[in-house]
Each structure stands twice: as C-alpha cells, then as structure tokens.
mmJSON file of the N, C-alpha and C atoms, coordinates in Angstrom:
{"data_MODEL":{"atom_site":{
"group_PDB":["ATOM","ATOM","ATOM","ATOM","ATOM","ATOM","ATOM","ATOM","ATOM","ATOM","ATOM","ATOM","ATOM","ATOM","ATOM","ATOM","ATOM","ATOM","ATOM","ATOM","ATOM","ATOM","ATOM","ATOM","ATOM","ATOM","ATOM","ATOM","ATOM","ATOM","ATOM","ATOM","ATOM","ATOM","ATOM","ATOM","ATOM","ATOM","ATOM","ATOM","ATOM","ATOM","ATOM","ATOM","ATOM","ATOM","ATOM","ATOM","ATOM","ATOM","ATOM","ATOM","ATOM","ATOM","ATOM","ATOM","ATOM","ATOM","ATOM","ATOM","ATOM","ATOM","ATOM","ATOM","ATOM","ATOM","ATOM","ATOM","ATOM","ATOM","ATOM","ATOM","ATOM","ATOM","ATOM","ATOM","ATOM","ATOM","ATOM","ATOM","ATOM","ATOM","ATOM","ATOM","ATOM","ATOM","ATOM","ATOM","ATOM","ATOM","ATOM","ATOM","ATOM","ATOM","ATOM","ATOM","ATOM","ATOM","ATOM","ATOM","ATOM","ATOM","ATOM","ATOM","ATOM","ATOM","ATOM","ATOM","ATOM","ATOM","ATOM","ATOM","ATOM","ATOM","ATOM","ATOM","ATOM","ATOM","ATOM","ATOM","ATOM","ATOM","ATOM","ATOM","ATOM","ATOM","ATOM","ATOM","ATOM","ATOM","ATOM","ATOM","ATOM","ATOM","ATOM","ATOM","ATOM","ATOM","ATOM","ATOM","ATOM","ATOM","ATOM","ATOM","ATOM","ATOM","ATOM","ATOM","ATOM","ATOM","ATOM","ATOM","ATOM","ATOM","ATOM","ATOM","ATOM","ATOM","ATOM","ATOM","ATOM","ATOM","ATOM","ATOM","ATOM","ATOM","ATOM","ATOM","ATOM","ATOM","ATOM","ATOM","ATOM","ATOM"],
"id":[1,2,3,4,5,6,7,8,9,10,11,12,13,14,15,16,17,18,19,20,21,22,23,24,25,26,27,28,29,30,31,32,33,34,35,36,37,38,39,40,41,42,43,44,45,46,47,48,49,50,51,52,53,54,55,56,57,58,59,60,61,62,63,64,65,66,67,68,69,70,71,72,73,74,75,76,77,78,79,80,81,82,83,84,85,86,87,88,89,90,91,92,93,94,95,96,97,98,99,100,101,102,103,104,105,106,107,108,109,110,111,112,113,114,115,116,117,118,119,120,121,122,123,124,125,126,127,128,129,130,131,132,133,134,135,136,137,138,139,140,141,142,143,144,145,146,147,148,149,150,151,152,153,154,155,156,157,158,159,160,161,162,163,164,165,166,167,168,169,170,171,172,173,174],
"type_symbol":["N","C","C","N","C","C","N","C","C","N","C","C","N","C","C","N","C","C","N","C","C","N","C","C","N","C","C","N","C","C","N","C","C","N","C","C","N","C","C","N","C","C","N","C","C","N","C","C","N","C","C","N","C","C","N","C","C","N","C","C","N","C","C","N","C","C","N","C","C","N","C","C","N","C","C","N","C","C","N","C","C","N","C","C","N","C","C","N","C","C","N","C","C","N","C","C","N","C","C","N","C","C","N","C","C","N","C","C","N","C","C","N","C","C","N","C","C","N","C","C","N","C","C","N","C","C","N","C","C","N","C","C","N","C","C","N","C","C","N","C","C","N","C","C","N","C","C","N","C","C","N","C","C","N","C","C","N","C","C","N","C","C","N","C","C","N","C","C","N","C","C","N","C","C"],
"label_atom_id":["N","CA","C","N","CA","C","N","CA","C","N","CA","C","N","CA","C","N","CA","C","N","CA","C","N","CA","C","N","CA","C","N","CA","C","N","CA","C","N","CA","C","N","CA","C","N","CA","C","N","CA","C","N","CA","C","N","CA","C","N","CA","C","N","CA","C","N","CA","C","N","CA","C","N","CA","C","N","CA","C","N","CA","C","N","CA","C","N","CA","C","N","CA","C","N","CA","C","N","CA","C","N","CA","C","N","CA","C","N","CA","C","N","CA","C","N","CA","C","N","CA","C","N","CA","C","N","CA","C","N","CA","C","N","CA","C","N","CA","C","N","CA","C","N","CA","C","N","CA","C","N","CA","C","N","CA","C","N","CA","C","N","CA","C","N","CA","C","N","CA","C","N","CA","C","N","CA","C","N","CA","C","N","CA","C","N","CA","C","N","CA","C","N","CA","C","N","CA","C","N","CA","C"],
"label_alt_id":[null,null,null,null,null,null,null,null,null,null,null,null,null,null,null,null,null,null,null,null,null,null,null,null,null,null,null,null,null,null,null,null,null,null,null,null,null,null,null,null,null,null,null,null,null,null,null,null,null,null,null,null,null,null,null,null,null,null,null,null,null,null,null,null,null,null,null,null,null,null,null,null,null,null,null,null,null,null,null,null,null,null,null,null,null,null,null,null,null,null,null,null,null,null,null,null,null,null,null,null,null,null,null,null,null,null,null,null,null,null,null,null,null,null,null,null,null,null,null,null,null,null,null,null,null,null,null,null,null,null,null,null,null,null,null,null,null,null,null,null,null,null,null,null,null,null,null,null,null,null,null,null,null,null,null,null,null,null,null,null,null,null,null,null,null,null,null,null,null,null,null,null,null,null],
"label_comp_id":["UNK","UNK","UNK","UNK","UNK","UNK","UNK","UNK","UNK","UNK","UNK","UNK","UNK","UNK","UNK","UNK","UNK","UNK","UNK","UNK","UNK","UNK","UNK","UNK","UNK","UNK","UNK","UNK","UNK","UNK","UNK","UNK","UNK","UNK","UNK","UNK","UNK","UNK","UNK","UNK","UNK","UNK","UNK","UNK","UNK","UNK","UNK","UNK","UNK","UNK","UNK","UNK","UNK","UNK","UNK","UNK","UNK","UNK","UNK","UNK","UNK","UNK","UNK","UNK","UNK","UNK","UNK","UNK","UNK","UNK","UNK","UNK","UNK","UNK","UNK","UNK","UNK","UNK","UNK","UNK","UNK","UNK","UNK","UNK","UNK","UNK","UNK","UNK","UNK","UNK","UNK","UNK","UNK","UNK","UNK","UNK","UNK","UNK","UNK","UNK","UNK","UNK","UNK","UNK","UNK","UNK","UNK","UNK","UNK","UNK","UNK","UNK","UNK","UNK","UNK","UNK","UNK","UNK","UNK","UNK","UNK","UNK","UNK","UNK","UNK","UNK","UNK","UNK","UNK","UNK","UNK","UNK","UNK","UNK","UNK","UNK","UNK","UNK","UNK","UNK","UNK","UNK","UNK","UNK","UNK","UNK","UNK","UNK","UNK","UNK","UNK","UNK","UNK","UNK","UNK","UNK","UNK","UNK","UNK","UNK","UNK","UNK","UNK","UNK","UNK","UNK","UNK","UNK","UNK","UNK","UNK","UNK","UNK","UNK"],
"label_asym_id":["A","A","A","A","A","A","A","A","A","A","A","A","A","A","A","A","A","A","A","A","A","A","A","A","A","A","A","A","A","A","A","A","A","A","A","A","A","A","A","A","A","A","A","A","A","A","A","A","A","A","A","A","A","A","A","A","A","A","A","A","A","A","A","A","A","A","A","A","A","A","A","A","A","A","A","A","A","A","A","A","A","A","A","A","A","A","A","A","A","A","A","A","A","A","A","A","A","A","A","A","A","A","A","A","A","A","A","A","A","A","A","A","A","A","A","A","A","A","A","A","A","A","A","A","A","A","A","A","A","A","A","A","A","A","A","A","A","A","A","A","A","A","A","A","A","A","A","A","A","A","A","A","A","A","A","A","A","A","A","A","A","A","A","A","A","A","A","A","A","A","A","A","A","A"],
"label_entity_id":["1","1","1","1","1","1","1","1","1","1","1","1","1","1","1","1","1","1","1","1","1","1","1","1","1","1","1","1","1","1","1","1","1","1","1","1","1","1","1","1","1","1","1","1","1","1","1","1","1","1","1","1","1","1","1","1","1","1","1","1","1","1","1","1","1","1","1","1","1","1","1","1","1","1","1","1","1","1","1","1","1","1","1","1","1","1","1","1","1","1","1","1","1","1","1","1","1","1","1","1","1","1","1","1","1","1","1","1","1","1","1","1","1","1","1","1","1","1","1","1","1","1","1","1","1","1","1","1","1","1","1","1","1","1","1","1","1","1","1","1","1","1","1","1","1","1","1","1","1","1","1","1","1","1","1","1","1","1","1","1","1","1","1","1","1","1","1","1","1","1","1","1","1","1"],
"label_seq_id":[1,1,1,2,2,2,3,3,3,4,4,4,5,5,5,6,6,6,7,7,7,8,8,8,9,9,9,10,10,10,11,11,11,12,12,12,13,13,13,14,14,14,15,15,15,16,16,16,17,17,17,18,18,18,19,19,19,20,20,20,21,21,21,22,22,22,23,23,23,24,24,24,25,25,25,26,26,26,27,27,27,28,28,28,29,29,29,30,30,30,31,31,31,32,32,32,33,33,33,34,34,34,35,35,35,36,36,36,37,37,37,38,38,38,39,39,39,40,40,40,41,41,41,42,42,42,43,43,43,44,44,44,45,45,45,46,46,46,47,47,47,48,48,48,49,49,49,50,50,50,51,51,51,52,52,52,53,53,53,54,54,54,55,55,55,56,56,56,57,57,57,58,58,58],
"pdbx_PDB_ins_code":[null,null,null,null,null,null,null,null,null,null,null,null,null,null,null,null,null,null,null,null,null,null,null,null,null,null,null,null,null,null,null,null,null,null,null,null,null,null,null,null,null,null,null,null,null,null,null,null,null,null,null,null,null,null,null,null,null,null,null,null,null,null,null,null,null,null,null,null,null,null,null,null,null,null,null,null,null,null,null,null,null,null,null,null,null,null,null,null,null,null,null,null,null,null,null,null,null,null,null,null,null,null,null,null,null,null,null,null,null,null,null,null,null,null,null,null,null,null,null,null,null,null,null,null,null,null,null,null,null,null,null,null,null,null,null,null,null,null,null,null,null,null,null,null,null,null,null,null,null,null,null,null,null,null,null,null,null,null,null,null,null,null,null,null,null,null,null,null,null,null,null,null,null,null],
"Cartn_x":[2.176,1.13,1.434,2.68,3.071,2.601,2.732,2.408,0.915,0.074,-1.363,-1.911,-1.26,-1.824,-1.365,-0.14,0.354,-0.488,-0.815,-1.66,-3.017,-3.576,-4.869,-4.736,-3.63,-3.447,-3.051,-2.564,-2.151,-3.376,-3.264,-4.398,-4.343,-4.765,-4.877,-6.13,-6.33,-7.557,-7.735,-6.655,-6.743,-6.795,-6.599,-6.539,-7.866,-7.823,-9.022,-9.198,-8.249,-8.32,-9.339,-9.402,-10.369,-10.268,-9.079,-8.926,-9.315,-9.597,-9.993,-11.418,-11.576,-12.912,-13.443,-12.584,-12.949,-13.427,-12.885,-13.211,-12.474,-11.29,-10.474,-10.01,-9.544,-8.98,-7.609,-7.098,-5.768,-4.721,-3.797,-2.698,-1.39,-0.479,0.855,1.695,2.219,3.075,4.517,5.333,6.726,7.462,8.416,9.188,9.911,10.419,11.096,10.142,8.899,7.901,7.566,7.36,7.086,8.231,9.457,10.624,10.738,10.451,10.487,9.446,8.25,7.196,7.611,8.147,8.548,9.669,10.592,11.672,11.112,10.222,9.621,8.746,8.067,7.184,7.981,9.214,10.049,10.344,10.477,10.796,9.527,8.534,7.323,6.074,6.203,5.094,3.814,3.924,2.72,2.09,2.709,2.188,1.395,1.239,0.468,-0.992,-1.546,-2.908,-3.913,-4.853,-5.908,-7.149,-7.963,-9.204,-10.143,-10.795,-11.744,-13.134,-13.733,-15.037,-16.146,-15.957,-16.977,-17.152,-16.124,-16.175,-16.382,-16.751,-16.987,-18.26,-18.258,-19.461,-20.526,-21.736,-22.834,-23.713],
"Cartn_y":[-11.003,-10.239,-10.033,-9.798,-9.567,-10.694,-11.913,-13.057,-13.157,-12.575,-12.624,-11.385,-10.253,-8.991,-8.584,-8.853,-8.423,-9.019,-10.297,-10.815,-10.11,-9.739,-9.053,-7.63,-6.959,-5.575,-5.453,-6.533,-6.511,-6.334,-5.416,-5.112,-6.014,-7.257,-8.203,-9.043,-10.047,-10.841,-11.559,-11.712,-12.387,-11.426,-10.146,-9.17,-8.486,-7.544,-6.811,-5.501,-5.182,-3.93,-3.966,-2.887,-2.785,-3.908,-4.46,-5.547,-6.9,-6.928,-8.161,-8.05,-8.102,-8.052,-6.631,-5.64,-4.227,-3.806,-4.433,-4.024,-2.762,-2.528,-1.371,-0.664,0.57,1.32,0.737,1.08,0.637,1.137,0.268,0.616,0.272,1.221,0.945,0.316,-0.863,-1.552,-1.323,-0.823,-0.538,-1.802,-1.636,-2.771,-3.513,-2.779,-3.427,-4.36,-3.943,-4.765,-5.991,-5.792,-6.925,-7.929,-7.429,-8.315,-9.064,-8.381,-9.044,-10.156,-9.867,-10.882,-12.083,-11.825,-12.917,-13.752,-13.106,-13.837,-14.739,-14.186,-14.974,-16.096,-15.816,-16.821,-18.035,-17.823,-18.952,-19.886,-19.33,-20.123,-20.634,-19.763,-20.064,-20.075,-20.489,-20.436,-21.068,-22.128,-22.798,-22.076,-20.996,-20.244,-19.009,-18.766,-17.616,-17.867,-16.986,-17.157,-16.901,-17.792,-17.646,-17.115,-16.391,-15.878,-17.032,-16.95,-17.969,-17.561,-18.353,-17.985,-17.887,-18.496,-18.386,-16.957,-16.13,-14.747,-13.737,-14.201,-13.305,-12.485,-11.27,-10.448,-11.087,-11.027,-11.636,-10.58],
"Cartn_z":[3.9,3.264,1.778,1.462,0.078,-0.829,-0.362,-1.204,-1.497,-0.673,-0.919,-1.59,-1.362,-1.837,-3.231,-3.592,-4.9,-6.039,-6.021,-7.101,-7.18,-6.022,-6.037,-6.568,-6.229,-6.656,-8.121,-8.705,-10.103,-11.001,-11.931,-12.814,-14.05,-13.861,-14.973,-14.756,-15.572,-15.49,-14.154,-13.391,-12.096,-10.915,-11.17,-10.079,-9.817,-8.903,-8.502,-9.266,-10.156,-10.907,-12.035,-12.826,-13.917,-14.958,-15.164,-16.137,-15.545,-14.254,-13.578,-13.076,-11.763,-11.18,-11.023,-11.208,-11.13,-9.739,-8.689,-7.323,-6.934,-7.539,-7.178,-8.447,-8.286,-9.408,-9.757,-10.92,-11.339,-10.348,-9.994,-9.101,-9.808,-9.856,-10.396,-9.296,-9.574,-8.613,-9.038,-8.126,-8.428,-8.869,-9.778,-10.288,-9.165,-8.178,-7.047,-6.297,-6.162,-5.472,-6.313,-7.611,-8.504,-8.468,-8.516,-8.492,-7.168,-6.062,-4.758,-4.706,-5.202,-5.223,-6.075,-7.262,-8.148,-7.531,-6.837,-6.163,-5.067,-4.261,-3.188,-3.744,-4.846,-5.447,-5.929,-6.382,-6.809,-5.647,-4.464,-3.277,-2.59,-2.482,-1.717,-2.596,-3.827,-4.782,-4.306,-3.518,-3.037,-1.849,-1.4,-0.251,-0.662,-1.96,-2.411,-2.065,-1.26,-0.78,-1.899,-2.039,-3.02,-2.306,-3.039,-2.462,-2.134,-1.003,-0.595,-1.1,-1.992,-2.559,-1.502,-0.347,0.712,1.195,1.002,1.477,0.35,-0.806,-1.941,-1.722,-2.24,-2.189,-3.054,-2.596,-3.355,-3.955],
"occupancy":[1.0,1.0,1.0,1.0,1.0,1.0,1.0,1.0,1.0,1.0,1.0,1.0,1.0,1.0,1.0,1.0,1.0,1.0,1.0,1.0,1.0,1.0,1.0,1.0,1.0,1.0,1.0,1.0,1.0,1.0,1.0,1.0,1.0,1.0,1.0,1.0,1.0,1.0,1.0,1.0,1.0,1.0,1.0,1.0,1.0,1.0,1.0,1.0,1.0,1.0,1.0,1.0,1.0,1.0,1.0,1.0,1.0,1.0,1.0,1.0,1.0,1.0,1.0,1.0,1.0,1.0,1.0,1.0,1.0,1.0,1.0,1.0,1.0,1.0,1.0,1.0,1.0,1.0,1.0,1.0,1.0,1.0,1.0,1.0,1.0,1.0,1.0,1.0,1.0,1.0,1.0,1.0,1.0,1.0,1.0,1.0,1.0,1.0,1.0,1.0,1.0,1.0,1.0,1.0,1.0,1.0,1.0,1.0,1.0,1.0,1.0,1.0,1.0,1.0,1.0,1.0,1.0,1.0,1.0,1.0,1.0,1.0,1.0,1.0,1.0,1.0,1.0,1.0,1.0,1.0,1.0,1.0,1.0,1.0,1.0,1.0,1.0,1.0,1.0,1.0,1.0,1.0,1.0,1.0,1.0,1.0,1.0,1.0,1.0,1.0,1.0,1.0,1.0,1.0,1.0,1.0,1.0,1.0,1.0,1.0,1.0,1.0,1.0,1.0,1.0,1.0,1.0,1.0,1.0,1.0,1.0,1.0,1.0,1.0],
"B_iso_or_equiv":[0.0,0.0,0.0,0.0,0.0,0.0,0.0,0.0,0.0,0.0,0.0,0.0,0.0,0.0,0.0,0.0,0.0,0.0,0.0,0.0,0.0,0.0,0.0,0.0,0.0,0.0,0.0,0.0,0.0,0.0,0.0,0.0,0.0,0.0,0.0,0.0,0.0,0.0,0.0,0.0,0.0,0.0,0.0,0.0,0.0,0.0,0.0,0.0,0.0,0.0,0.0,0.0,0.0,0.0,0.0,0.0,0.0,0.0,0.0,0.0,0.0,0.0,0.0,0.0,0.0,0.0,0.0,0.0,0.0,0.0,0.0,0.0,0.0,0.0,0.0,0.0,0.0,0.0,0.0,0.0,0.0,0.0,0.0,0.0,0.0,0.0,0.0,0.0,0.0,0.0,0.0,0.0,0.0,0.0,0.0,0.0,0.0,0.0,0.0,0.0,0.0,0.0,0.0,0.0,0.0,0.0,0.0,0.0,0.0,0.0,0.0,0.0,0.0,0.0,0.0,0.0,0.0,0.0,0.0,0.0,0.0,0.0,0.0,0.0,0.0,0.0,0.0,0.0,0.0,0.0,0.0,0.0,0.0,0.0,0.0,0.0,0.0,0.0,0.0,0.0,0.0,0.0,0.0,0.0,0.0,0.0,0.0,0.0,0.0,0.0,0.0,0.0,0.0,0.0,0.0,0.0,0.0,0.0,0.0,0.0,0.0,0.0,0.0,0.0,0.0,0.0,0.0,0.0,0.0,0.0,0.0,0.0,0.0,0.0],
"pdbx_formal_charge":[null,null,null,null,null,null,null,null,null,null,null,null,null,null,null,null,null,null,null,null,null,null,null,null,null,null,null,null,null,null,null,null,null,null,null,null,null,null,null,null,null,null,null,null,null,null,null,null,null,null,null,null,null,null,null,null,null,null,null,null,null,null,null,null,null,null,null,null,null,null,null,null,null,null,null,null,null,null,null,null,null,null,null,null,null,null,null,null,null,null,null,null,null,null,null,null,null,null,null,null,null,null,null,null,null,null,null,null,null,null,null,null,null,null,null,null,null,null,null,null,null,null,null,null,null,null,null,null,null,null,null,null,null,null,null,null,null,null,null,null,null,null,null,null,null,null,null,null,null,null,null,null,null,null,null,null,null,null,null,null,null,null,null,null,null,null,null,null,null,null,null,null,null,null],
"auth_seq_id":[1,1,1,2,2,2,3,3,3,4,4,4,5,5,5,6,6,6,7,7,7,8,8,8,9,9,9,10,10,10,11,11,11,12,12,12,13,13,13,14,14,14,15,15,15,16,16,16,17,17,17,18,18,18,19,19,19,20,20,20,21,21,21,22,22,22,23,23,23,24,24,24,25,25,25,26,26,26,27,27,27,28,28,28,29,29,29,30,30,30,31,31,31,32,32,32,33,33,33,34,34,34,35,35,35,36,36,36,37,37,37,38,38,38,39,39,39,40,40,40,41,41,41,42,42,42,43,43,43,44,44,44,45,45,45,46,46,46,47,47,47,48,48,48,49,49,49,50,50,50,51,51,51,52,52,52,53,53,53,54,54,54,55,55,55,56,56,56,57,57,57,58,58,58],
"auth_comp_id":["UNK","UNK","UNK","UNK","UNK","UNK","UNK","UNK","UNK","UNK","UNK","UNK","UNK","UNK","UNK","UNK","UNK","UNK","UNK","UNK","UNK","UNK","UNK","UNK","UNK","UNK","UNK","UNK","UNK","UNK","UNK","UNK","UNK","UNK","UNK","UNK","UNK","UNK","UNK","UNK","UNK","UNK","UNK","UNK","UNK","UNK","UNK","UNK","UNK","UNK","UNK","UNK","UNK","UNK","UNK","UNK","UNK","UNK","UNK","UNK","UNK","UNK","UNK","UNK","UNK","UNK","UNK","UNK","UNK","UNK","UNK","UNK","UNK","UNK","UNK","UNK","UNK","UNK","UNK","UNK","UNK","UNK","UNK","UNK","UNK","UNK","UNK","UNK","UNK","UNK","UNK","UNK","UNK","UNK","UNK","UNK","UNK","UNK","UNK","UNK","UNK","UNK","UNK","UNK","UNK","UNK","UNK","UNK","UNK","UNK","UNK","UNK","UNK","UNK","UNK","UNK","UNK","UNK","UNK","UNK","UNK","UNK","UNK","UNK","UNK","UNK","UNK","UNK","UNK","UNK","UNK","UNK","UNK","UNK","UNK","UNK","UNK","UNK","UNK","UNK","UNK","UNK","UNK","UNK","UNK","UNK","UNK","UNK","UNK","UNK","UNK","UNK","UNK","UNK","UNK","UNK","UNK","UNK","UNK","UNK","UNK","UNK","UNK","UNK","UNK","UNK","UNK","UNK","UNK","UNK","UNK","UNK","UNK","UNK"],
"auth_asym_id":["A","A","A","A","A","A","A","A","A","A","A","A","A","A","A","A","A","A","A","A","A","A","A","A","A","A","A","A","A","A","A","A","A","A","A","A","A","A","A","A","A","A","A","A","A","A","A","A","A","A","A","A","A","A","A","A","A","A","A","A","A","A","A","A","A","A","A","A","A","A","A","A","A","A","A","A","A","A","A","A","A","A","A","A","A","A","A","A","A","A","A","A","A","A","A","A","A","A","A","A","A","A","A","A","A","A","A","A","A","A","A","A","A","A","A","A","A","A","A","A","A","A","A","A","A","A","A","A","A","A","A","A","A","A","A","A","A","A","A","A","A","A","A","A","A","A","A","A","A","A","A","A","A","A","A","A","A","A","A","A","A","A","A","A","A","A","A","A","A","A","A","A","A","A"],
"auth_atom_id":["N","CA","C","N","CA","C","N","CA","C","N","CA","C","N","CA","C","N","CA","C","N","CA","C","N","CA","C","N","CA","C","N","CA","C","N","CA","C","N","CA","C","N","CA","C","N","CA","C","N","CA","C","N","CA","C","N","CA","C","N","CA","C","N","CA","C","N","CA","C","N","CA","C","N","CA","C","N","CA","C","N","CA","C","N","CA","C","N","CA","C","N","CA","C","N","CA","C","N","CA","C","N","CA","C","N","CA","C","N","CA","C","N","CA","C","N","CA","C","N","CA","C","N","CA","C","N","CA","C","N","CA","C","N","CA","C","N","CA","C","N","CA","C","N","CA","C","N","CA","C","N","CA","C","N","CA","C","N","CA","C","N","CA","C","N","CA","C","N","CA","C","N","CA","C","N","CA","C","N","CA","C","N","CA","C","N","CA","C","N","CA","C","N","CA","C","N","CA","C","N","CA","C"],
"pdbx_PDB_model_num":[1,1,1,1,1,1,1,1,1,1,1,1,1,1,1,1,1,1,1,1,1,1,1,1,1,1,1,1,1,1,1,1,1,1,1,1,1,1,1,1,1,1,1,1,1,1,1,1,1,1,1,1,1,1,1,1,1,1,1,1,1,1,1,1,1,1,1,1,1,1,1,1,1,1,1,1,1,1,1,1,1,1,1,1,1,1,1,1,1,1,1,1,1,1,1,1,1,1,1,1,1,1,1,1,1,1,1,1,1,1,1,1,1,1,1,1,1,1,1,1,1,1,1,1,1,1,1,1,1,1,1,1,1,1,1,1,1,1,1,1,1,1,1,1,1,1,1,1,1,1,1,1,1,1,1,1,1,1,1,1,1,1,1,1,1,1,1,1,1,1,1,1,1,1]
}}}
C-alpha cells in the first residue's frame, strides 16, 4: 500500500493535495515515512502503482 499511497498523499503537482489535483487537504508526511518510501522505490521503483484514468471522477 505504501508504494501506491505515498505519491498520492504528497502535496505536489503529482499528488492529490492542493498543489496537485486538490482532491484532499494538505497532509504532512513524516520524514521516516518519506525515507521508507524512497528506500523501497529504489528497489521496487517499477511497482509504484499509477492511477488508472478509467476510474477518474468525471
């Protein structure tokens, strides 16, 4: 779950926060969580789940 959710929770142009799609309020992600995600991404980078546009709100 971490590999799919952290990118969405990140408040940047690719996330769901106000700086992105604005679906959710800004969320502070703890540094330990960010570091865990980055460590896993180095090993499993191709496993980060991308949003499926077929399920986007219309």
